N, C-alpha and C positions, 0 to 999 in steps of 0.2 A: 504493500500500500504506500509506504513512504517513498520508494523509488518513483512510483507513478505520480505521486503528488509533486515531487521535486521536478519531474519532467514537465508536468503541466505548468508549474510556476515558472520554469525556465522559458518555456515556449511563450507564455503570456508576457514575461519581461522582455523577451526578444521582440515580440510583436509591438509592445508599447514603445520600445526604443526605436524600432524602425519607423513607427508612426511619427514619433517626435522628430526624428532626423530627416525623414523624407520631405523634400520640397521640390516639386518639378522645376527643372532648369531649362532655359532656352537651348536649342540645339547647338548654338555657337559656343557655348561654354565647354571648355575642355575639362576633363576629369570632374564631372558633375557631382559624383559621390563625395569627392574630397571637399568640394565647396559646401555641400550639404552638411558635412561634419563640422566644418569651420562655422557655418551659420548656426548650427545647434549649440556650439560652444558659446558663440556670441549671444544668442538668446538667453542662455543660462546666465551669462554675466550680467545682461540687462536686468533680468529678474532678480538676481541677488544684489545688484547695485553695490558691488564691491570691487575694488581695484585688483585684488588678487584673482578674482574670477575673470575680469576683463583682460588680464595679462595672458590668459589662454588664447584670446583672440589676437592680441598684438604680438605674442611670442614672449618667451621668458627673457630675463636679462641677458644681454649679450655677454659672452664669455670674455674675460680679460684677455687683452692682447690680440683682438681681432685685427687691429691695425696698430702694431707695436709702436710706431714712431709718433703717433698722434698723442699730444698732451691733453689730458682732460681735467678740467677744474670745475668744481661746484661752488659758485659764489653768488653774489647778488648784484643786480644792476638797478639802481634807484630803489632799493628795498625789495625787488622782485627776484626770486630765486631763478638762476639760469645755470646751464651747463655750457662751458666754453670748450670747444675743440680747436686746438692749435696744430697746424700741420708740422711735419717733421722739420727739424732744423736744416738749414741749407738755403742757398740762394740769397744770402745776406746782401743787403743793399737794394733789394727789389721789394716793392710793396706787394701785398697780397690781397686777394679778394676777401669780402666779408659777406656773411649770410645770416640773417635772423630767421630762425625757423620756429613755426608755431604748430604744435601737434594737433591732430584731430581727436575725436571722441565725444562729439555731441555736447561740448562744453561741460561734460559731466564725468568723463573717464579719461584714462590715458596719462602718459608721461613721456617726455622726450628722452628720458633715461632708459626707457624700456625697449626691448626687442628690436623690431625693424627700424624704429626711429634712431636709436643709438647706432645701429649698424650703418644706416645711410649717412648719418652725420659724420661718422668716422671716415667713410669712403669719400665723401665730398671734400672733407678737410685734407685728406691725403692725396687724392688724385687731382684735385683742382687747386691745390695750394690755397686753401680757403680757411679763414677763421669762422667757424660756425658757432652761433649762439642759439641754443635751444632754450626757449622760455617756459618755465614752469608756472604758468598763470594759474590763478585760483579757479576752482571748479564748483559746480553744483554738487551738493546743496549748501556748501560753505558760503558761496556768494552767488548773486544773480547779476544779470545785465544791469548796468554797463561795466561792472567790476572787472571781468576777464579782459574786456577791451581796454580798459584803463591800465591794467597791469601791462598789457602788451605795448601800449603807447609809451608808458613810462620806460620800459626796457628798451624800446626802439630809440627814443630820444637820447637816452644815456649812451647807447651803442654808437649813435651817429655823432656824438659830441667829438670835436677835434681832439680832445685830450685822450679819449678812449681809442679812437682810430689810430692815433699816433702811438699809443702804448702797444697796440697789437700789430703795428706796421701794416695797416690796411689802407689801400688806395681809396680816398673818398669818392672817386668817380666810379668805383666798382663795388657797390654795396647793394645787396638784394634783400627783399623780404619774401618769404615763401611759407606755405602751409598747405595742409590737406584737409578736406572736409570742413569741420568746424574751424580748424586752423586756417583753412583757405579763406573762410569768412573773415576771420580776424586779420589775416594778412591783407586782404583787399581793403578792409576798413582802416587799418593802420596806414596803408599806402595812401589812401585818400586824406587821412588826417595830417600826415607828414607833408604831403604835397601842397596842402593849402595853409600850412602853418608857417608864416613868415619868420617866426622866431627860431625856426630850425634851419641853420645855415647849410647843412649837408642833407641832401635828399637821397632817397633810394633811386638807384639807376634802373632797376628792373623789379618786377613783381612776378613770382611764379606760383600760380594757383593750381592745385591738384584737386580735381572734382570738388570745387568749393560750394558751400551753402551760401546763397546770395539774396534770397528773398523769402518772405513768409506770407504773402498775400494771395498766392495762387498755388493751391496744392492739387490742381487739376491740369497742369501742363501735360503735353503728350508723354513726357518721360515719367512724370508722377503717376499717370494712369497706367501706362504700359508696364511699369516696374513696381506697381503698388504692392505686390507680394514677393518681390525679388529678395534673394538671400542678402544677408549682412545689413541692408538698410531698407526695409519695407516702409511704405508711406506712413503708416501709423506710428512707427518708431521715430521717424524724423519729426513728425508733428509733436510727439511727446517731448522730444529734445527741445523743440522751440518753446513749448509751454513751460517747461522747467526753466529754461534760460531766461524767459521773460517774466517769471514769477507768477504764472497764471495757473488756474485750477486745471488739473488733467482731465476733469470731467467735460471740459470744453472741446476735447479732441474731435468728436463727431461734427461739431459746428464748423471747425476749421477745415476738416476734410471736405465738407460740403461747400466751402468758400463763402459761408454766411458772413464772415468777418470782412469781406470785400464787396458786400452787397451794394447795389446801385443807389440805395438810399443815402449812403454816406457822402455828403457834399465835400468833405475834406479830400476824398479820392477824386480829384479833378481829372478831366480827360488827359491833361498833360502828364499828371502823375501816373495814371494808368498806362499811358503809352510807354513808360519806362520799363514795363514788364509785360507788354503785350506780345505774347509769343506768336500771335497770328501774323504779325508784321516783322518780328525780329528773327524768326526761325525760317530756314529754307524748307521747301516742300518735302525734302527727304526726311525731315524730322517731324514736320506737322502731320504728315500722312493723312489719315481721314478723321483725325480727332477734332472735336468741337469744343469751343470755350464753355466753361461752366460758370455762369454768372447768376448769382442770387439776386432777387428783387429786394428783399428786406432782411434785416438782422434784428430779430426780436430780443436778442440777449445783450445788445449794447457792447459788442465785443471790442470795438476800437477804444472805447472809454475804459474798459476793464484791462485792456492790454495795449497801452499807448506805445510800447516799444515796437509794435508791428510797423509803425510808420517812421521809425528812426533809422536814418541811413547808416548809423554806426552799427546797428544790428543787421540791416539789410542793405549792403553796399549797392545793389542794383537800383535802389531808389534815388541814388545821388544824381544831381542835375548835371547836364552836359558841361557846364562851366567848371565843375569839380573834376569830372572825368578827363577833361582836356589837360589838366595839370598833372595827371598821374603818369608814372613811369611806364615804359614799354612793357608788354605783358606776354607771359606764356600761360595758356589756360588749357589744362588737360581735362578731357571729358571721356566718359565711357558709355557705350550704348545701353548696358544693363544696369542703370543707376538712376534713381529718382531725381538726382541732381544734375543730370546731363544738360537739361535745357537751361538751368540757371547759368551754367558756365558758357553755353553757346550764346545766350542773350547778352551776357556781360561782354563777351568778345565782340559781338556786333556793335554794342553801344560804345565801347571804347574805340573801335575803328571809326565809327561815325563821328566821334569827338576828335579824331585826328591822332590817336595813339597807335603806335605800331604793335600789332598783336600776332603771336604765333598760336594757332589753334591746333592742338594735338588730340585727335579723336581716335578711339579704339573700338572697332566694331565688335570685338570679342571681350571687351573690358567690363569689369564689374566694380562696384564701389569697394574701396579698400584694397584693391589689387596691388598697390605699391608696397603694402606691408607683407605680401606673401611672395618672398623671393628666396627663402632658405628652406632646405629640407627639414621636416617632412611637409611643411605647408608652403610649398613652392609651386607657382604657376608660371607657365611660359609668358603669359601676358604681363604678369608682374615684373618679370625680368626685363621685358622690352620697355615697359613703362619707366622703370628705374634708369635703364641705360639711356633712353632718349631724353629724359629729364636732365640727367647729368651732362649729356652732350650739348643740350641747349644752353645750360649754364656755362659750359666750357666756351661756347662760341659767342655768347651774348653778355657775359658778366666780366 
């Protein structure tokens, strides 16, 4: 009797595990079962809301000596914790590149010291002769918007000060700001802030945004609808991240998914403001496909009053006016087909170009959100390796 009971329990557990892990993938995704397993680990981390669980998604701490010559220091910039990566000694007399990196994680998880982030920072420092500063901005629930943004601005201005650039022998004409996902959001917002702040004498020369989050007024763009159940970042999780970041009640999630917060009744959403994220005019037909805009007539919950951060360009860089975008540095914007955030990046690239900014758009038909983080065995994907190499090549040629 006991062996039979054990067998039944084993079968039921296996079935439950398979049900939890299984998530249908598009045909273009290579090694779909591996991505399903990664997605299951990520969902577990989201549910537990713990950094140690999230590390399973990002990877464990990088082993010491991945790039032996790189000097790593954990210090503070203007009171904000940062990790500084300095390239190996050599080439004295020549100024080096500088890069401020802002990690992703929905403004709630992650660390630049963990897994893939640490590995990439070491590689960039070593291969591109770059001083990389990875910012440990504060996260939810410790802080809400705009505190993470303010942390990043403070660290950026400190990094760009002539004294600090001189200390690290960095060429003031070759300093970048970069980030992925929520970090891409912060990088774009910081680039706008620095570009328009006359008190900052040294400006970023480039911004490199990796599948960035750029707006929260339309959760029914073609990519949000197409990828609403996609691994790693389904639409409901991205909306949850936004609500947490902006200090709003999670129970409002269905209202935002229905676009009730951008209803036509809101006079503050002028036609000019709406045009800044109008995907019907900003996206090419290739990405619009046969999707239709979702526009609500009325908002019975008063969402814009409850969540004023939705209209703040510091949280949603896509809402910035053309006069702000025109001052921004040239850009690299990476997007992936199987990512709810694809259209955010594509629309921002178009608006920057319209404002006269040079933009390189790097789009991956087989890419998915977070793929840059998956380049090392056993969580390695070919698209992740291509994304990383092309990102570094662009920095090599443009920074």
